[in-house]
C-alpha positions, 0 to 999 in steps of 0.5 A: 186177540183173546176172548176178552178183547173181542168187540162185536161189529156194528152189524152184530150189535144191530142183530142182537138188539133186533133179537132182544126186541123180537123176544120181548114182543113175542113174550108180550103177545103170548102173555096178552093172548093167554090173558085174553083167552083166560078172561073169555073162558072165565066169562063163558063158564061163569055165565053159563046156565047152571053155574050157580048149582055147579059152584054150590055142588063142586066148589063148596069146601064142606062138601069137598071135605066130606067127599075126600075120603071116598075119592081117595079110596077110589084113587087108591083102588085104581092105583093098586089095581093089577089092571093099571100096572104097565107090566100087565098091559100086554096080558090077555085080560079075557083069560082071567075071567069066566067068559063063554063065547057062543 
């Protein structure tokens, strides 16, 4: 008997069908719960006091375009900072500073 001649038993076919149903059910439950939570979060955030001010301040493309160079400069500064590199993590940072202990 070769692999191509194999015919699954009735019990195996039932198990496979059950697993397929359970997989579909799990995916549907996950999708529904994600959609419900997302909807609740959107309603909570957009209904919060001050949402209009936040939307005007932080979600305005013109303001974002004006602030982008400053934000990128800060990110670049953080990235090149010697303090952020992993090989400096274990170093005693107080040693490099003029710190007097009473």
